[in-house]
N, C-alpha and C positions, 0 to 999 in steps of 0.2 A: 616600432613593435616588430619583433622577429617571430612570425607565426610558426616557422619551421625550426625553432630553436630546440636542439637535442638536449635531453636530460638523462642520458643513459650511462654517464660515467660511473664506473664501479659496479654496474649491475649487469648480470647476464639475463637476457630477455627471452632466449629461444625456447626454454623448456616449459614455461607457463602458457598453457592454452587458455586464453582469457575468455570469460563469459560475455556474451552479447557485445562483442568487440570485433571490428575488422582488424584481425591480428597483424596482418602484414602492413597495413596502413599505420597502425599505432606504433609498431616497433621501428618504423623509420623515423618517427618524431614522437618519442614517448613523453608522457607527462607523469612524473613520479612525485608522490607526496611522501614526506618524511615524518612530519610531526603535526599535531593538532592541539589546539587549546581554545576553549570558548567558541568564538565565531569564526576562527581562522584556521586554515591549514598552513603549513610551511612546506614548500617543495624542497627537493634535494639540493638546490642551490641557495637555499635560505630565503627565498622570496615568499612574502605572505600572500595567501590566496583566501579571499573572503568566501565563506561557504554559504551559498544561497539555496542549497539543496538538502541541508541536514544530512550530509553524507549521501545517502540514497533513500530519502524520506524517513530516516530512522533516528538521527541524533537530535531529538526534539529539545533536549536540555543543553545543547552545545557539546563541545568535545572535551574529553579527558577530565571529566568531573571527578574530583578527589574523593567524594563520598562513594562513588561507584568503585573506584580503584581500591579504596580501603576495604570495602565489603567483599570484593572479589579476592583480594590478597588474604584477608582473614579466613574466608571460607575455604580456599584451596589449601591452606595450611591445616585446617581442622578436618575437612572431609573433601577430598578431591573428586571422588565419584562414589556413587552408591546406586544399585539397581532399584528400579521401581516395578519390576515384575515380581509379584508375590512378596515384595519387601517394601520398605519405605524409609524416608528420613523426613525430618520436620519441615524443611523449607517449602517444598511444593504444596503442602497442605496450608501453610501460612499464606503463600502467594495466591493460591486458589481462593482463599477467603477474602483477601484484599481485592482481587479481581471481581468477585461476586458483589462486593460492596460498590464497586465502580460501575458495574454493568447495569443496563436498563432492566426494569421489570423483574421477571423471574429467571433470568439467564444466570443461574447460580452454580452450574456444574461446569468444570473446567478440565479439558483434556490437553495435556502439554505436548508440544511438538518442537521442532528445531528450526522451522522456517515458515514463511508464508505459503510456499508450495506445499509443504506437508500439512499445514493447517487446512488448505483447500481440499486436499484429497481426504483428510480425516473427516471434514464436515460432510463430504459426499458419502463416505462410508457410514457415518452416523445416521444420515438421512435414510439410507437403505435399511440399516439395522432397525431403525424406528418403524419404518413401514412394515417390515417383516414381523416385528414384535407385536404389532397391533392387528396382524392378520391380513395385511395388504401387500403380500409378496409380489403382486403384479405391478405395483408402483415402482418402476425401475428407471423411468425416464427423467432426464434433467433438462431444464431450460436455462440457458445462459443468455449472453447479449453480445452483439457485434462490438468489437473494440474492447471487450472486457479482458482483463488479465487476472488470472488466478494461479500464477506460478507456472512451473514447467514440468511438473509430474503429469502423467498421462491423463488423469482425471481432470486436472486443472486446465490443461490445454484443450481438452475436449469440450469442456463447458465454456472456456474462454473463447474470445472472438478475435484474437490477434492473428492475422492471416499468415504472416511469416513464421509464427510459432507452430502453426497447425499444418501447413501444406507439406512439409518434409516428412511428417509422420501420419499423414492422413489415413492410411489404411490400418493403422494401429490404434486409432482413437476409439473411445467408447461409442457403441453403435446407436444408442437411443438418446440423442441430444438434439434439441432445436434451439434457435437463437432469436431473441428479440432484436429489433433494430436499435442502433445506437441513438443517442439523443443530441448529437452535435448538429446544429442547424445554424450555420453562420449567416445564411441569407436573412433569417428572421431575428437572430439573437446576437449578431456581432456587437462586440464592445459592451456586453452586459456587465453591470456591476452587481455582484452577487448572483444568486440563482436566476437563470433566464426565465422570461415570461412565457415563452412559447414552447410547446412540445408535449404537454401532458397527454395529448391524444395518442402518443406513441405507446403508452402503457396499455391501450386497448388492444394492441396486437396480441397481448397475452391471452385475452379472451378468445381470439381467433385460433391461436395455437392449441389452447385447451379444447376448443370445439373440434379441431382437426384430429388431435391425438387421444382425446378422452382423459378427463380428470382422473379417472380410475387407474390410469397408467403412469401418472406423473408423480415422482417422489418430491421434487423440490425445484424451486427457482433460485438461481444464484446470481447476484449482481454485486458490483461495487457501488456503494452510494454515490461515489464520484470516481470515474474511471481515470486513474492516474497515469499508468504506463501507456494507455491509449491516447494520451495527449491532453490531460486535464479536461475531461468532458464532464460537464456539470449536469445534475438532474434538473429538469424544468420544475418550476413551482408546482407542487401537488403530485408530481410523477411518482415519487416513492410511496406516498400514501395510497395512491391508486393501485400500485402493485400489491401492497399489503391487503387492500380490500379484496382484490381479485383472488389472491392466494388463500385468504381466509374463507372466502365464499366457497371455494372448491376444495377446501381441506388439503391444501398443498403447502409444504414447508417453504418458508422464505429465509434464505441465507444471505447475509450481508458480509461481503469481503471487506473488512476494515483494516487490512494490513497496512494501508497507507493512511487512512483517515483516523485510525485509533490513536488515543493518547494525546488529544489536544489539538490536532492539526487543523480542525475546523472550528475550534473554540468550545468544545465540550470533550468529555472523556471519549465519547464515540459520536460519529455522525448521526447515528440513529437517535441519539438524545437531542442533538442540535436541531434536527429536522423532524423530531417527534414522530418517529416511525419505529416500532419495535419488531424486529425479526424474530425468528425462532432460534437461529444460530448466528453467531458472529465469529469470524476468523480474524486472528491478530498475529503479529510478529513485530519486526522492525523496532519501533519505539518502545516496545515492551521492556527491553533492556537498554534503551537509549543507544542501540547499535553496538554495545560493548561486547556482548557474548551472543552467539546465535541462539534464539529461542522463539517459539511461537506458542499460541494458546487458542483453543477453540472453546467459546463460551456457548453453553447449551441450556435450553430451558428445562425447568424441572419436569415438565410434562414429557419431554423426549427421554430424559434420563430415567424417570420412573417407569415408563413403558418398557424400556430395555431391561431394567432390573427385574420387573415383575414377570417378564416373559421367560426368565431362566431360573432354574433352581438355585438356591442360595450358595451351594457348594460348587457351582460351575462358572466358568468365565462368561461374562455377558457380552463382551465385544472382543472378538479376536483381531486385535489391532494394537499397535504401539511401536515405540522406537527405543533403541538402547539408551538414548539420552533424554527420554521424556522426563521432565522435571529434574534435570541435571542440577546438582547442588550449587555449582558455581554460577550457572546461568540464573538460577532462582535468586541467589544473593544479589546479582546485578539487577534483576528485575525489581526486587524489593527496594533496593537503594534508589532506583530510578523513580519508582512510584512515590517514594518519600520526597524526592526533589520536586516532582510535579506538584505534589500537595503543598509542601512547605514554601515554595516560591510562587504558588498560584499561577502556574504556567498556562493552564487551560484558560483561565480568566484573562491572562495577559494576551493570549492570542486574540480574544474578542476585543480587547482594548486597542490593539494595534491594527485591527482589521481595516478600519476606515482609512487610516493614514497609508497603509500598504496599498489599498485599492486606489486611492487617488494618485499615489506616486506611480504605480504601474500604468495607469490609464493616461499618464502624461506622454506615454509613448504611442498613443493611438494614431497619430498623424504622421509617423515616421515612414520613410520609404519602404514599400513592400509589406508593411504590417496590415494584415487583413482581419485580425481579431486579437483582442486582449480580453481574457476572462479570468475571474477570480472568485474565491470563496475562502473564508478563514484566512490562514496564512499560506495560501496556495495561489499560484498564478500560471496561466498558460498564454504565451505570446505566439501567435501563428503567422507565418509568412507565406506570401505567394512563392511558388517554386521558382528556382532559378532556371534560366535557359540551359544550364549545364546539367540539370536533372533534379528529380525530387530528392530532398534531403540535403542537397549540396549547400544551400543557403543556411539552413539550420546548423550544419556542422561547421561552416565557416564562422558563424557568430559564436558558437560554442568555443572554438579554439581561440578566436580573437579575445573573447572575455577571459579565458584562462591566462593567456600571456599578458593580460592587462590586470591580473590580480583578482579575478572573480570566477568562481566555479558555478556554472549553470548546467542544466541537463538538456541535451538535444534528443528529441524523439521525432525523427523525420525533419519536417520544417516547423516544428513546434519547440520552443524553449520553455521548459517547465521549471518552476521555482517553488521551493518549499523550505524556507529558512528555519533555522533553530528558533524556538519560541522565546529565546532570551535576547533576541536582536533589539537594537535601539534605533532611534531615528537616524543617527549618523550612518548606520549600516544600510538602511533603506536608501539613503541618498547616494551612497557609494555604488550600490547595486544598480540603481536606475541610471546614474551618469555613465557607468561603465557599459551598460547595455546600450545606451543611446549612441555612444561612440562606435561600438561594434556594429550596430545596425546600419549606421550611416556609411561605414567603411566596407560592409559586406558585399559579396558578389551579387 
């Protein structure tokens, strides 16, 4: 295995400033993908690479689905772009109706964005608008959580708890934000299968924060049901329900960031349904279009929407917010085709059916060198390693690169390998993923 195998032939790499990437390191040993179909990428040299990450948590129906390709091609020929400021076209209305049918309870109103980052900031703005609309303009504070990720706009990184995302911009972040502790507890919950048993008491910190800052000053609590980018941090049993009880008690909005968990990842349309907790707002993106076209959506309860509508005269704009590409026709076509695939192929149910096999296969790695935790839910897994003597994150990156050159794409987040395969995977793909990972772990620094 040639870990430092270059793949840059025919490509000029200097001009692209890559996101969340050590650019100088990457450009000395680039990894370039050229094509994708089903469960596999193909790199620029023609080597197949099994995708255990659904791209970046987004290609839940697998890659290059013809149904999505046809829908996008047809739409771009008919209507490439149309504004949704004081105008409209049919597709976002159709898509909003479909999403309302999928969403839990009364989350029937949909605001379209272009990414998870925009969805997060949109949700925060809607929360503030709702509080003002009902005469609670003093409710401007937000509560997030350590290790939470809500994108990279200023609102999202303020409420988020990813240290490296925050510290370079610390003086520009929102001023009134507090954070709950994260729920990762390896000492008590290592090698849990499914949601961990211990940690519900960490939800009680929310009561302490409310007592400190005053419920009358807090607009919303925003958390991921499962923290993905933070390293696959799972909610302890009962934890999310306790957050809901506390926020309801104090009349505070609860926002679930389901950019990762939405559209079947944990075995239901949304994690809120799988774990039977209904928030007031849900943010989505990624798998909404199966990763084919950038698009996000914020699902909002009727109560919030009605309050904003009723607070403004009928001939005035109720929410001064939006994006040039909100409800973009081509993105909406991709989303509708994706929802059709999820429905017609029963992919949400398929994730449930595969969950036990996935769990058992990943936990076969429990006793390998330097593995300190394996955790899973739905079709997600996080494998955490003890740091190398060469530094934090070195072992995770080494395993990531070894897997790639052995034909498997995983995601490294520090010393955690995160996996979230397309929901179309089969047993043979699980076997390949686990065997490739096992080799990489045994060979790693």
